C-alpha positions as CSV (number, residue, x, y, z in Angstrom):
1,M,162.0,71.6,177.2
2,S,162.7,75.2,178.2
3,I,160.1,78.0,177.8
4,Y,161.2,81.5,177.0
5,A,159.2,84.8,177.1
6,I,160.9,87.0,174.6
7,Y,159.6,90.5,174.2
8,F,160.3,94.1,173.1
9,S,158.1,96.0,175.4
10,P,159.1,99.6,176.1
11,T,156.1,100.5,178.3
12,G,155.1,97.0,179.5
13,G,152.0,96.2,177.5
14,T,153.7,93.5,175.3
15,E,155.5,92.1,178.3
16,K,152.3,91.6,180.1
17,I,150.7,89.6,177.4
18,V,153.8,87.6,176.5
19,T,154.4,86.6,180.1
20,F,150.8,85.7,180.6
21,I,150.9,83.3,177.7
22,A,154.2,81.9,178.9
23,E,152.7,81.2,182.4
24,Q,150.1,79.0,180.8
25,F,152.8,76.6,179.7
26,G,154.8,76.5,183.0
27,E,158.0,77.9,184.4
28,Y,159.7,80.2,181.9
29,Q,162.7,82.5,181.4
30,R,162.6,86.1,180.3
31,I,164.5,87.7,177.4
32,D,164.0,91.4,177.3
33,L,164.8,92.7,173.8
34,C,164.8,96.3,175.1
35,E,168.1,95.6,176.9
36,K,171.2,95.5,174.8
37,T,172.0,92.1,176.3
38,S,169.6,90.0,178.2
39,G,172.3,87.8,179.8
40,L,170.5,84.7,178.5
41,T,171.0,82.5,175.5
42,N,170.2,83.5,171.9
43,D,170.6,79.9,170.8
44,F,167.6,77.6,171.2
45,S,166.9,73.9,170.6
46,E,164.2,72.0,168.8
47,E,162.6,71.1,172.2
48,D,162.2,74.7,173.3
49,L,159.1,76.9,173.2
50,C,159.6,80.6,172.6
51,I,156.8,83.1,173.0
52,I,158.0,86.1,171.0
53,G,156.2,89.4,171.2
54,V,156.6,92.9,169.8
55,P,154.4,96.0,169.7
56,S,153.2,97.3,166.3
57,F,154.8,100.6,165.5
58,G,153.0,102.1,162.5
59,G,152.0,98.6,161.3
60,R,155.5,97.2,161.4
61,V,157.9,95.5,163.8
62,P,160.1,98.2,165.5
63,A,163.4,98.2,163.6
64,I,165.4,97.8,166.8
65,A,163.3,94.8,167.9
66,L,163.8,93.3,164.5
67,E,167.6,93.8,164.7
68,R,167.7,92.0,168.0
69,I,165.4,89.2,166.9
70,K,167.7,88.6,164.0
71,A,170.4,87.8,166.5
72,L,168.4,84.7,167.7
73,S,169.0,81.2,166.4
74,G,165.9,79.1,166.5
75,N,167.3,75.7,165.6
76,N,163.7,74.6,164.9
77,A,162.4,75.8,168.3
78,T,158.6,76.2,168.4
79,A,157.5,79.9,168.3
80,I,154.2,81.5,169.3
81,L,154.1,85.0,167.6
82,I,152.5,87.9,169.3
83,T,152.0,91.5,168.2
84,V,150.4,94.0,170.6
85,Y,148.8,97.2,169.5
86,G,146.8,100.1,171.0
87,N,143.5,99.6,169.3
88,R,144.3,101.1,165.9
89,A,145.7,98.4,163.6
90,Y,148.7,96.1,163.3
91,E,148.8,95.8,159.5
92,D,152.0,94.0,158.5
93,T,153.5,93.4,161.9
94,L,152.7,89.7,162.3
95,I,153.7,88.7,158.8
96,E,157.0,90.6,159.2
97,L,157.6,88.9,162.5
98,K,156.7,85.5,161.0
99,D,159.0,85.9,158.0
100,T,161.9,87.0,160.2
101,L,161.5,84.0,162.6
102,I,161.2,81.5,159.8
103,E,164.5,83.0,158.4
104,K,166.0,82.4,161.9
105,N,164.8,78.8,161.8
106,F,161.9,78.9,164.2
107,T,158.8,76.7,163.7
108,C,155.9,79.3,163.8
109,Q,153.1,77.3,165.4
110,A,150.5,80.0,166.4
111,A,150.1,83.8,166.4
112,I,148.2,86.4,168.4
113,A,147.3,90.0,167.6
114,A,146.4,91.4,171.1
115,I,145.2,94.7,172.4
116,A,146.9,96.7,175.2
117,E,146.4,100.2,176.4
118,H,147.9,102.6,173.9
119,S,151.5,103.5,175.0
120,I,151.2,107.2,174.0
121,M,147.4,108.0,174.2
122,H,146.2,106.2,177.2
123,Q,142.6,107.0,176.6
124,F,142.6,104.3,173.9
125,A,142.1,100.7,175.1
126,T,142.4,101.9,178.7
127,G,143.0,99.1,181.1
128,R,143.6,96.4,178.5
129,P,144.4,93.6,178.5
130,D,141.4,93.1,180.8
131,Q,139.9,90.0,182.4
132,N,137.9,89.2,179.2
133,D,141.1,89.4,177.2
134,L,143.0,87.1,179.5
135,T,140.2,84.5,179.4
136,V,140.2,84.5,175.6
137,L,144.0,84.2,175.6
138,S,143.9,81.4,178.2
139,D,141.3,79.5,176.1
140,F,143.5,79.9,173.0
141,V,146.5,78.4,174.8
142,R,144.4,75.3,175.5
143,K,143.7,75.0,171.8
144,I,147.5,75.3,171.0
145,K,148.2,72.5,173.5
146,E,145.5,70.3,172.0
147,K,146.9,70.8,168.5
148,D,150.4,70.1,169.8
149,N,149.3,66.9,171.4
150,N,147.6,65.7,168.3
151,S,150.2,66.7,165.7
152,I,153.7,65.7,164.5
153,K,155.9,68.8,164.6
154,S,157.6,68.0,161.3
155,D,154.2,67.8,159.5
156,L,153.0,71.3,160.6
157,L,153.0,74.2,158.2
158,P,153.8,77.7,159.5
159,V,150.7,79.5,160.9
160,H,149.0,81.7,158.4
161,V,148.8,85.4,159.4
162,P,147.4,88.4,157.6
163,G,149.6,91.1,156.1
164,N,151.3,92.2,152.9
165,R,154.5,91.8,151.1
166,P,156.2,94.1,150.5
167,Y,155.5,95.5,153.9
168,R,154.1,98.9,154.4
169,E,156.4,101.8,154.7
170,Y,157.4,102.7,158.3
171,G,155.1,105.4,159.6
172,T,155.4,106.5,163.2
173,I,154.0,109.4,165.2
174,P,156.9,111.9,165.5
175,L,156.4,112.6,169.2
176,I,159.7,113.1,171.0
177,P,159.7,113.2,174.8
178,G,161.6,115.9,176.7
179,A,162.6,116.5,180.3
180,S,160.8,119.1,182.5
181,H,162.5,121.2,185.2
182,T,161.8,118.5,187.8
183,C,164.4,116.2,186.2
184,G,167.0,115.3,188.7
185,S,169.4,113.8,186.2
186,C,169.2,110.3,187.7
187,R,170.1,108.9,184.2
188,L,167.6,106.0,184.5
189,C,166.0,107.0,181.2
190,A,169.4,107.0,179.5
191,A,170.2,103.6,180.8
192,K,166.8,102.1,179.7
193,C,166.4,103.8,176.3
194,P,166.5,100.9,173.8
195,S,167.8,103.2,171.0
196,G,170.4,105.1,172.9
197,A,168.6,108.4,172.2
198,I,169.3,109.9,175.6
199,P,172.9,110.9,176.4
200,S,173.9,109.7,179.9
201,D,176.0,112.9,180.4
202,N,173.0,115.1,179.6
203,P,169.8,113.1,180.2
204,K,167.6,116.2,179.8
205,Q,168.3,116.0,176.1
206,T,166.9,113.6,173.4
207,D,168.5,112.8,170.1
208,K,165.6,113.2,167.7
209,D,167.4,111.1,165.0
210,K,167.7,108.1,167.4
211,C,164.4,108.4,169.3
212,I,161.8,105.8,168.2
213,S,158.9,107.4,170.2
214,C,158.6,104.2,172.2
215,M,157.9,106.1,175.5
216,R,160.1,103.9,177.6
217,C,161.8,106.9,179.1
218,I,158.4,108.3,180.3
219,S,157.4,105.0,181.7
220,V,160.5,104.5,183.8
221,C,161.1,108.1,185.0
222,P,160.7,108.0,188.8
223,T,159.8,111.7,189.0
224,H,157.5,111.8,186.0
225,S,159.7,114.5,184.5
226,R,159.8,113.1,181.0
227,K,156.8,114.3,179.0
228,L,155.4,114.9,175.5
229,N,154.5,118.3,174.2
230,P,150.8,118.6,175.2
231,L,149.7,120.4,172.1
232,M,151.4,117.9,169.8
233,L,149.9,115.0,171.9
234,A,146.4,116.5,171.7
235,A,146.7,116.9,167.9
236,A,147.9,113.3,167.5
237,S,145.1,112.1,169.7
238,Q,142.5,113.9,167.6
239,K,144.0,112.5,164.4
240,L,143.8,108.9,165.7
241,K,140.5,109.2,167.6
242,K,138.3,107.6,164.9
243,A,140.7,104.8,164.2
244,C,141.3,103.9,167.8
245,S,137.7,104.3,169.1
246,G,135.5,101.3,169.8
247,R,136.5,98.0,171.3
248,K,138.6,95.8,169.1
249,E,139.1,92.1,170.0
250,N,142.2,89.9,170.0
251,E,142.8,88.0,166.8
252,L,144.0,84.4,167.1
253,F,145.7,82.3,164.5
254,L,146.4,78.5,164.7
């Protein structure tokens, strides 16, 4: 059996949770869906375990992540589904991820809706996942293993997750990062942008039609030169303050 940590994680929150879960099962390989090609297989076997995670963007799987997940072939590999969100809500993300993975012939055994620090407004869910989160997730992995040891795979039904069909309309926060005068044109942001929104020949620019507001460019910039408009960020923060306040807990489905 091979274990794979498969994630779309522009700012690292989803990666942190997916790899933590993968570690509980043993040695694993990474497949980073932010990269155009991971260099690893997209074709799995029935014996494989795939921990597959995406952030929730406006209550949906990010379109680019969905496109790259659809390039996978499950061949009845076992999948643990994970969506990670910044303390607002995840709405239809898990059910969309589940439907897509079933279509790609994965056996959806378990699912997690986990909290991580908000990728844009870091005052929400600051420092999460914290130690309490990791303890809860570790305990959940033990339950997954127990179920696996006491079940026949062919008899298992796909895990039930919340959500609606049809899925909600895509709704994202239209915040487009730009480069400040300190940008040295190292082009790292252009190389790492999953949507190709930053031209390598002019990395101080951002294609607003391609940008998905994932904030990867901000997170990888070595000189902290990529930023959001502070007034627009403050307005968006105020708008989401009520929905994102208070501690939400991880939701676990088995």
